[in-house]
BAKOLDREN-555236 format. One line per field, with one value per residue: residue number from 1; z, y, x of N, C-alpha, C in turn. Coordinates in nm, 2 decimals. Atoms other than C-alpha are relative to their C-alpha. Layout:
N
seq [NUM ...] $
n.z [Z ...] $
n.y [Y ...] $
n.x [X ...] $
ca.z [Z ...] $
ca.y [Y ...] $
ca.x [X ...] $
c.z [Z ...] $
c.y [Y ...] $
c.x [X ...] $
This chain:
55
seq [1 2 3 4 5 6 7 8 9 10 11 12 13 14 15 16 17 18 19 20 21 22 23 24 25 26 27 28 29 30 31 32 33 34 35 36 37 38 39 40 41 42 43 44 45 46 47 48 49 50 51 52 53 54 55] $
n.z [-0.03 0.12 -0.04 0.00 0.13 0.01 0.05 0.11 -0.02 0.09 0.10 0.04 0.14 0.03 -0.04 0.11 -0.06 0.08 -0.06 0.05 -0.07 -0.06 0.00 -0.12 -0.05 0.02 0.09 -0.06 0.08 -0.06 0.05 -0.06 0.05 0.02 -0.03 -0.14 -0.07 -0.09 0.04 0.07 -0.05 0.05 -0.05 0.08 0.13 0.00 -0.06 0.08 0.09 0.14 0.08 0.02 -0.13 -0.02 0.10] $
n.y [0.06 0.00 -0.04 0.11 0.02 0.06 0.13 0.03 0.10 0.11 -0.01 0.13 -0.01 0.07 -0.08 -0.06 -0.11 -0.06 -0.11 -0.01 -0.09 0.07 -0.08 0.01 -0.13 -0.08 0.08 0.03 0.05 0.12 0.05 0.14 0.11 0.11 0.13 0.02 -0.02 -0.12 -0.09 -0.10 -0.13 -0.08 -0.13 -0.08 -0.04 -0.14 -0.01 0.07 -0.09 0.02 0.05 -0.11 -0.03 0.11 -0.01] $
n.x [0.13 0.09 0.14 0.11 0.06 0.14 -0.01 0.09 0.10 -0.01 0.10 0.06 0.02 0.13 0.11 0.08 0.06 0.10 0.07 0.14 0.09 0.11 0.12 0.07 0.03 -0.13 -0.09 -0.13 -0.11 -0.05 -0.12 -0.01 -0.09 0.09 -0.06 -0.01 0.12 0.00 -0.11 0.06 0.01 0.12 0.01 0.10 -0.06 -0.04 -0.13 -0.10 -0.08 0.03 -0.11 -0.11 -0.07 -0.10 -0.11] $
ca.z [4.01 3.73 3.72 3.79 3.46 3.35 3.31 2.98 2.97 2.83 2.51 2.44 2.07 2.08 2.22 2.01 2.12 1.99 2.05 2.02 2.12 2.35 2.30 2.60 2.82 2.82 2.52 2.63 2.46 2.53 2.48 2.53 2.49 2.35 2.43 2.80 3.04 3.22 3.03 2.93 2.99 2.97 2.99 2.88 2.51 2.59 2.79 2.53 2.32 1.96 1.69 1.61 1.98 1.98 1.69] $
ca.y [1.19 1.10 1.27 1.06 0.92 0.81 0.44 0.34 0.15 -0.19 -0.20 -0.49 -0.54 -0.75 -0.47 -0.33 0.01 0.17 0.49 0.55 0.80 0.65 0.80 0.87 1.15 1.27 1.17 1.01 0.94 0.58 0.47 0.09 -0.19 -0.46 -0.73 -0.69 -0.70 -0.37 -0.17 0.14 0.51 0.71 1.08 1.34 1.42 1.79 1.71 1.50 1.66 1.72 1.57 1.90 1.94 1.60 1.70] $
ca.x [2.74 2.49 2.15 1.84 1.71 1.37 1.35 1.20 0.88 0.87 0.67 0.43 0.44 0.12 -0.09 -0.37 -0.49 -0.81 -1.00 -1.38 -1.65 -1.91 -2.26 -2.48 -2.60 -2.24 -2.03 -1.70 -1.37 -1.25 -0.90 -0.85 -0.59 -0.82 -0.57 -0.60 -0.89 -0.98 -0.71 -0.90 -0.94 -1.27 -1.31 -1.57 -1.52 -1.50 -1.18 -1.01 -0.73 -0.81 -0.59 -0.41 -0.33 -0.15 0.07] $
c.z [-0.13 0.04 -0.01 -0.14 0.01 -0.06 -0.11 0.03 -0.10 -0.10 -0.03 -0.15 -0.05 0.04 -0.12 0.07 -0.10 0.08 -0.06 0.08 0.04 0.01 0.14 0.04 -0.01 -0.10 0.06 -0.10 0.08 -0.07 0.07 -0.07 0.00 0.03 0.15 0.07 0.09 -0.03 -0.09 0.08 -0.06 0.05 -0.09 -0.13 0.00 0.07 -0.08 -0.10 -0.14 -0.08 -0.03 0.13 0.03 -0.09 0.06] $
c.y [0.02 0.05 -0.12 0.00 -0.06 -0.14 -0.02 -0.10 -0.11 0.00 -0.14 0.01 -0.07 0.08 0.06 0.10 0.07 0.11 0.00 0.11 -0.08 0.10 -0.02 0.14 0.10 -0.08 -0.01 -0.05 -0.12 -0.04 -0.14 -0.09 -0.12 -0.13 -0.03 0.04 0.13 0.10 0.11 0.13 0.07 0.14 0.08 0.05 0.14 0.01 -0.07 0.10 -0.03 -0.05 0.10 0.03 -0.11 0.01 0.09] $
c.x [-0.09 -0.14 -0.10 -0.06 -0.13 0.02 -0.10 -0.10 0.02 -0.12 -0.05 -0.04 -0.13 -0.12 -0.07 -0.09 -0.10 -0.07 -0.14 -0.07 -0.12 -0.12 -0.07 -0.04 0.11 0.09 0.14 0.09 0.05 0.12 0.03 0.10 -0.09 0.06 0.01 -0.14 0.01 0.11 -0.06 -0.01 -0.12 0.00 -0.10 0.07 0.05 0.14 0.11 0.07 -0.05 0.12 0.11 0.07 0.10 0.12 0.11] $
């Protein structure tokens, strides 16, 4: 019997993903695929991982 594997995600080579910090009462980190409508993630900046944490 073979173990359950993880199915690889299909990659869209035309995607363009950008990150930004949104100013306001609470600063938020925004990660968005600008090639698609409503494809973004927003979270408080204090909860976003720092660059060294991603390495």
